[in-house]
C-alpha positions as CSV (number, residue, x, y, z in Angstrom):
1,M,111.4,132.3,86.5
2,F,109.8,134.0,89.5
3,V,111.9,135.3,92.4
4,N,109.9,137.5,94.7
5,K,111.3,140.8,96.0
6,V,112.6,141.0,99.5
7,D,112.1,144.1,101.7
8,K,114.2,144.7,104.9
9,K,111.3,143.9,107.3
10,R,110.7,140.6,105.5
11,K,114.4,139.7,105.5
12,N,114.6,140.3,109.3
13,K,111.6,138.1,109.8
14,F,113.2,135.5,107.7
15,I,116.4,135.5,109.8
16,C,114.4,135.1,113.0
17,I,112.4,132.1,111.5
18,V,115.6,130.5,110.4
19,K,117.2,130.7,113.9
20,Q,114.1,129.3,115.5
21,K,113.8,126.5,112.9
22,N,117.4,125.5,113.1
23,N,117.1,124.6,116.8
24,L,114.0,122.4,116.2
25,I,115.6,120.8,113.1
26,E,118.6,119.6,115.2
27,Q,116.3,118.2,117.9
28,A,114.1,116.4,115.3
29,K,117.1,115.0,113.4
30,L,118.6,113.5,116.6
31,A,115.2,111.9,117.5
32,L,114.7,110.5,113.9
33,N,118.3,109.3,113.4
34,I,118.9,111.7,110.6
35,P,122.4,113.1,110.0
36,L,122.6,116.7,111.1
37,D,123.8,118.0,107.7
38,N,121.0,116.3,105.8
39,K,118.0,118.1,104.3
40,I,114.6,116.6,105.0
41,I,111.9,116.1,102.4
42,L,108.5,114.9,103.5
43,C,106.5,113.3,100.7
44,L,102.7,112.5,100.9
45,D,100.9,110.2,98.5
46,G,97.5,110.7,96.9
47,G,94.6,108.6,98.0
48,G,91.5,110.6,98.7
49,M,89.9,110.1,102.1
50,R,92.7,107.5,102.8
51,G,94.9,110.5,103.5
52,I,93.7,110.1,107.1
53,L,96.1,107.1,107.2
54,S,99.0,109.3,106.4
55,I,97.9,111.8,109.0
56,Q,98.1,109.1,111.7
57,L,101.7,108.5,110.6
58,L,102.4,112.2,110.6
59,K,101.0,112.5,114.2
60,A,103.4,109.8,115.3
61,L,106.3,111.4,113.4
62,E,105.7,114.7,115.0
63,K,105.5,113.1,118.5
64,I,108.9,111.4,118.0
65,A,110.5,114.5,116.5
66,G,109.1,116.6,119.4
67,A,107.8,119.4,117.2
68,P,105.3,120.0,114.3
69,A,106.6,119.1,110.9
70,H,106.7,122.6,109.5
71,S,109.3,123.5,112.1
72,W,111.9,120.9,111.0
73,V,111.0,119.7,107.5
74,D,112.9,121.5,104.7
75,M,110.5,120.6,102.0
76,V,107.0,119.1,101.7
77,A,105.8,117.4,98.5
78,G,102.3,116.1,97.9
79,T,99.9,114.7,95.3
80,S,96.1,115.0,95.5
81,T,95.1,114.4,99.2
82,G,98.9,114.6,99.9
83,A,98.9,118.0,98.3
84,I,96.2,119.2,100.7
85,I,98.2,117.8,103.7
86,S,101.4,119.3,102.4
87,A,99.8,122.7,102.0
88,L,98.4,122.5,105.5
89,I,101.9,121.6,106.9
90,A,103.5,124.5,105.0
91,T,101.0,127.0,106.4
92,G,101.8,125.9,110.0
93,H,99.1,123.4,110.9
94,T,100.0,120.6,113.3
95,A,99.1,117.0,112.5
96,D,96.5,117.1,115.2
97,K,94.9,120.1,113.6
98,I,95.1,118.5,110.1
99,E,93.3,115.5,111.5
100,E,90.6,117.8,112.8
101,I,90.3,119.5,109.4
102,Y,90.0,116.1,107.6
103,D,87.3,114.9,109.9
104,N,85.2,117.7,108.6
105,L,86.5,118.1,105.0
106,V,86.1,114.5,103.9
107,F,82.4,114.2,104.6
108,K,81.7,117.6,102.9
109,V,83.8,117.0,99.8
110,F,82.7,113.5,99.0
111,Q,79.0,114.3,98.7
112,P,77.7,112.8,95.4
113,R,76.1,115.0,92.8
114,L,72.5,114.4,91.9
115,L,72.7,111.4,89.4
116,G,76.4,111.7,89.5
117,H,78.3,108.4,88.6
118,R,82.0,107.9,87.9
119,F,81.5,106.1,84.6
120,V,77.8,106.7,83.5
121,N,77.5,110.4,84.4
122,P,80.8,111.7,85.6
123,P,82.0,113.3,87.7
124,K,80.6,111.7,90.8
125,F,81.2,114.7,93.0
126,S,81.1,118.5,92.8
127,K,84.2,120.5,93.9
128,K,82.1,123.4,95.3
129,A,82.5,122.2,98.9
130,F,86.3,121.7,98.4
131,R,86.8,125.1,96.8
132,D,84.9,126.8,99.7
133,L,86.9,124.9,102.3
134,A,90.2,125.6,100.5
135,N,89.4,129.3,100.3
136,G,88.8,129.3,104.1
137,L,92.0,127.5,104.8
138,F,94.4,129.2,102.4
139,S,92.6,132.4,101.3
140,N,94.6,133.9,98.5
141,L,98.1,132.9,99.7
142,S,100.5,132.2,96.8
143,I,102.9,129.3,96.9
144,A,105.7,131.9,97.6
145,D,103.7,133.4,100.5
146,A,103.2,129.9,102.0
147,C,106.9,129.1,101.6
148,C,107.9,132.2,103.6
149,L,105.6,131.5,106.6
150,H,107.9,128.8,108.0
151,R,110.8,128.6,105.5
152,T,109.4,125.4,103.9
153,D,109.9,124.5,100.3
154,I,106.8,123.2,98.5
155,L,106.1,120.9,95.6
156,I,102.6,120.0,94.4
157,T,102.0,117.7,91.3
158,A,99.3,118.0,88.7
159,K,98.8,116.5,85.2
160,D,98.5,119.0,82.4
161,M,96.3,117.5,79.8
162,A,96.8,120.3,77.3
163,A,100.6,119.9,77.4
164,G,100.6,116.1,78.0
165,E,103.0,116.4,80.9
166,E,103.2,116.5,84.6
167,T,103.4,120.0,86.2
168,Y,105.4,120.6,89.4
169,F,104.1,123.6,91.3
170,T,107.2,124.5,93.4
171,G,108.5,127.2,95.6
172,F,112.1,127.2,97.0
173,C,113.3,129.5,99.8
174,M,116.5,131.4,99.0
175,A,119.1,132.5,101.5
176,D,118.1,136.2,101.1
177,G,114.5,135.5,101.9
178,S,113.2,135.4,98.4
179,V,111.4,132.4,96.8
180,H,112.4,130.8,93.5
181,G,110.1,128.8,91.2
182,T,108.3,129.3,87.9
183,Y,104.9,128.8,89.6
184,A,105.7,130.4,92.9
185,P,103.2,133.2,92.2
186,V,100.4,130.7,91.7
187,L,97.6,130.6,94.4
188,L,98.3,127.7,96.8
189,R,94.7,126.6,96.7
190,A,94.7,126.6,92.9
191,A,97.7,124.2,92.8
192,V,96.1,122.0,95.5
193,E,92.8,121.9,93.5
194,A,94.6,121.0,90.3
195,S,96.3,118.2,92.1
196,M,93.1,116.7,93.7
197,S,91.0,116.8,90.5
198,A,90.8,113.0,90.1
199,P,89.2,112.0,86.8
200,T,85.6,110.6,87.1
201,Y,85.5,111.7,90.7
202,F,85.9,115.5,90.1
203,N,85.9,117.8,87.1
204,P,89.3,118.9,85.8
205,L,90.6,122.3,86.8
206,E,90.6,123.7,83.3
207,R,93.7,121.9,81.8
208,F,94.7,120.0,85.0
209,V,93.7,116.7,86.5
210,D,95.0,114.8,89.6
211,G,98.8,114.6,89.8
212,G,98.5,110.9,90.6
213,T,96.6,110.1,87.4
214,T,99.8,108.6,85.9
215,T,103.2,108.5,87.5
216,Y,103.3,110.7,90.5
217,N,100.8,109.5,93.0
218,N,103.9,109.0,95.1
219,P,105.7,112.4,94.6
220,S,109.1,111.2,96.0
221,S,111.0,111.1,92.7
222,A,109.5,114.4,91.6
223,A,110.6,116.0,94.9
224,I,114.1,114.6,94.6
225,I,114.5,115.7,91.0
226,E,113.3,119.3,91.7
227,A,115.4,119.7,94.9
228,L,118.6,118.4,93.3
229,N,118.3,120.1,89.9
230,Y,116.1,123.1,90.1
231,S,116.0,124.5,93.6
232,R,119.1,126.7,93.3
233,N,119.9,125.5,96.8
234,P,123.3,123.8,96.9
235,D,122.4,122.2,100.3
236,Y,120.2,119.7,98.4
237,T,122.9,117.3,97.3
238,Y,123.4,113.6,96.9
239,G,124.3,111.9,100.1
240,K,122.8,114.6,102.2
241,I,119.0,114.2,101.7
242,T,116.6,112.2,103.8
243,V,113.2,111.5,102.2
244,I,110.3,110.4,104.5
245,S,107.6,109.1,102.2
246,L,104.1,108.4,103.7
247,G,101.6,106.2,101.8
248,T,97.8,106.1,102.1
249,G,97.4,102.3,101.9
250,I,97.3,100.1,98.8
251,S,94.1,98.4,97.8
252,P,95.4,95.1,96.2
253,Q,93.5,93.9,93.2
254,F,94.5,90.2,93.2
255,I,92.7,88.4,90.4
256,P,93.0,84.6,90.4
257,P,94.8,83.5,87.2
258,G,91.8,81.7,85.8
259,K,89.5,84.8,86.3
260,A,91.7,87.4,84.7
261,G,89.9,87.0,81.3
262,N,86.4,87.1,82.8
263,P,86.4,89.5,85.8
264,H,83.5,90.1,88.1
265,G,81.0,92.7,86.9
266,P,80.7,94.7,83.7
267,D,84.1,94.5,81.8
268,L,84.2,98.3,81.0
269,F,83.8,99.4,84.6
270,F,86.2,96.7,85.9
271,W,89.0,97.6,83.5
272,L,88.7,101.3,83.9
273,N,88.8,101.1,87.7
274,W,91.6,98.5,87.6
275,L,93.7,100.5,85.3
276,M,93.3,103.8,87.2
277,T,94.3,102.0,90.4
278,E,97.1,99.9,89.1
279,I,98.9,102.6,87.1
280,G,99.5,104.6,90.3
281,H,100.6,101.5,92.3
282,D,103.0,100.4,89.6
283,A,104.5,103.8,89.1
284,S,105.0,104.1,92.9
285,D,106.6,100.7,93.1
286,M,108.9,101.4,90.3
287,Q,110.3,104.6,91.8
288,T,110.5,103.0,95.3
289,D,112.5,100.0,93.9
290,L,114.8,102.4,92.1
291,L,115.4,104.6,95.2
292,R,116.0,101.5,97.3
293,S,118.5,99.9,94.8
294,P,122.1,99.5,96.0
295,R,123.4,102.2,93.7
296,F,121.0,104.8,95.2
297,R,121.2,103.6,98.8
298,D,124.5,105.4,99.4
299,L,123.3,108.5,97.7
300,L,119.9,108.9,99.4
301,D,118.4,108.2,102.8
302,Y,115.0,107.0,101.6
303,R,112.4,105.9,104.1
304,R,109.0,104.6,102.8
305,F,106.0,103.8,105.1
306,Q,103.2,102.0,103.2
307,I,100.8,99.2,103.9
308,S,98.7,96.9,101.7
309,L,95.0,96.6,102.7
310,D,94.8,92.9,103.0
311,T,94.6,90.4,105.8
312,T,98.3,89.4,105.6
313,A,99.5,92.9,106.2
314,I,96.8,94.0,108.6
315,R,97.4,91.1,110.9
316,Q,100.9,92.3,111.5
317,L,99.5,95.4,113.2
318,P,98.4,95.4,116.8
319,D,94.8,94.2,117.0
320,I,92.1,96.6,118.3
321,A,88.3,96.5,118.7
322,L,86.4,98.3,115.8
323,E,84.1,101.2,116.7
324,E,81.3,99.3,115.0
325,P,81.2,95.7,113.6
326,I,82.0,95.4,109.9
327,N,80.5,92.3,108.1
328,G,80.4,90.5,111.4
329,A,84.0,91.4,112.4
330,H,84.5,93.1,115.8
331,T,88.3,93.5,115.6
332,L,90.8,94.7,113.0
333,H,92.2,91.2,112.7
334,G,88.7,89.8,112.1
335,L,88.3,91.7,108.8
336,N,88.5,89.7,105.6
337,D,90.2,90.5,102.3
338,R,86.9,91.4,100.6
339,V,86.3,94.2,103.0
340,L,89.9,95.4,103.1
341,S,90.4,95.4,99.3
342,D,87.2,97.5,98.8
343,I,88.3,100.7,100.5
344,D,87.8,103.3,97.7
345,M,89.4,106.7,98.0
346,A,85.9,108.3,98.2
347,D,84.2,105.7,100.5
348,T,83.5,107.8,103.6
349,G,81.7,104.9,105.1
350,K,85.1,103.3,105.7
351,Y,86.8,106.6,106.9
352,A,86.8,105.4,110.6
353,L,88.3,102.1,109.5
354,I,91.1,103.6,107.5
355,K,91.8,106.0,110.4
356,C,91.9,102.9,112.7
357,I,94.4,101.2,110.4
358,G,96.5,104.3,110.3
359,M,96.6,104.5,114.1
360,Q,97.6,100.9,114.4
361,M,100.2,101.3,111.7
362,A,101.7,104.3,113.5
363,T,101.9,102.2,116.7
364,F,103.6,99.4,114.7
365,V,106.2,101.8,113.2
366,E,106.9,103.4,116.5
367,S,107.7,99.9,117.9
368,A,109.6,98.8,114.7
369,N,112.0,101.7,114.1
370,K,110.5,105.0,115.2
371,F,110.7,106.3,111.6
372,G,114.5,106.1,112.0
373,A,115.0,103.9,108.9
374,D,113.2,102.6,105.9
375,L,110.4,100.1,106.7
376,V,111.6,97.1,104.9
377,L,112.0,93.3,105.4
378,G,115.4,92.7,107.0
379,H,116.7,90.3,104.4
380,K,115.1,92.1,101.4
381,K,116.0,95.8,101.6
382,N,113.8,96.6,98.6
383,R,110.6,95.0,99.9
384,D,108.1,96.8,102.1
385,L,107.6,95.2,105.4
386,L,103.8,95.8,105.4
387,V,103.1,95.4,101.7
388,T,102.0,91.8,100.7
389,A,103.6,90.2,97.7
390,R,101.9,87.3,96.0
391,G,104.2,86.4,93.1
392,D,104.1,82.7,92.1
393,V,107.4,82.0,90.4
394,A,107.1,78.2,90.4
395,S,103.7,78.2,88.6
396,I,104.8,80.8,86.1
397,L,107.9,78.9,85.2
398,S,106.0,75.7,84.9
399,Q,103.3,77.1,82.6
400,M,105.1,79.6,80.5
401,R,107.7,77.1,79.2
402,D,105.1,74.5,78.4
403,A,103.9,74.7,74.8
404,R,100.9,72.5,75.4
405,W,99.7,74.8,78.2
406,L,100.2,77.8,76.0
407,D,98.3,76.4,73.0
408,A,95.4,75.3,75.2
409,Q,94.7,78.9,76.4
410,S,91.8,80.9,75.0
411,V,92.4,83.1,72.0
412,D,88.9,84.7,71.8
C-alpha cells in the first residue's frame, strides 16, 4: 500500500489549501442544499464525446456552487470520458476550461485510422492524438501528485482483462498531507488512458480496457465502496455522504417486440453493438435503483442527473433553435427518435447537438431543483425524471400466461 512521504514545506502547503478549501466548501454546500458535515463525491459517467453533456451540467453546478468543483468536492470519480473530466477537475481546471479542452480534444481523438472499422478491422481509432494531448495536460503527474494539488481524492476505473476484474485507481488525501492508495504512484494519464480504451474503438492499454466495458460506466457504487471501506478517512461514513452523479445521455435501443428476432442490418454487428451498449446501461440502472431504494435513502444522499436521448425526454427540456438543421428539424423539439437514438459516443458530427442537449438539460435542472436533490419523478422516487420508460406490463401479462401464444412463437 502506497503512502507518499510528507516534508515540512508540503505539509504547510497542505494546511493552507485545507483552510482555503473549507471556506469554499461551506459556501457550496449551502448553495446546493448539502448538510455541512457531509463529504461530497462527484461521479462522471463514460460516454465518449457525449461527455460534453456532463460538462454542461458541471458548468451549471459550478455556477450555483459559486466556485470551481476542485475547490469544494472531496472526491472525483470517473470512467472513460468521465475519467478525463475527473482528472481535469482534480488538476484545477474549471468547467469552462474543460469545455474548451473538449472542443479541441474530441475532434482530434476521434479521427478514424486508415481502413479502421470497429468490427471488420478494429480498432476504429488510433490513440496517438489522445496520448499526446494527455501528456500535454497532465505531464507525468502521478495520481498522488494530482490529489495533493487541491486536496481532492481520485478514483478512476478500468477493466483488467488479465486478472478478469475491475481495477480502481485511487488516491486518498490523509490528514498529514500524505496520499493513500495502492495505485497512487501510477501516472494520472496512464490511469485515464486505461479507462478510455473502449474495445473496438481503441486498442487496449496492455491489459486494460475501458472501465465502462462491464459494470462501472457509472462509477458511483465504486466510489462509495472505496470511500467507505478503503480510504482510511473516517469522515466518509454512512449518513454523511452526498453523491452527485452526472450522466452523458442514454441512447435507447427500443426494438419492437415482433422485430427482436430479426433486427435491422447484419445480425453480428447489431448484437455486438446492442450488447456493448445495453450492458453499461443495465449496470448503471441496477446500481442507481439500489442507491435510491428506501433502505439506502437514509444512509446516502444520492443525486443522479441523466437523460434518455428520445423525443419523450427531449421535449421536456426548453426548446431552442439548432445551429444547423438536422434531417429537416430546425429546433431541438423537432428532432425525431431516429436521429436522437443514433448519437454514438464517437459521432463528432453530433457533437454540437449533444452539447446543445446538455445546455438545455442544465437549464432544466437549474429550474427544477438547482442540483439540490435527486432528479426523480415526484411520486416514484426511484425513477429518473428525464429517462423514458417503455415497459408494457399489460401486454406481457396477457401473452406470457397464454399457452397458445407461447406455442405459436418461432423456435428456429
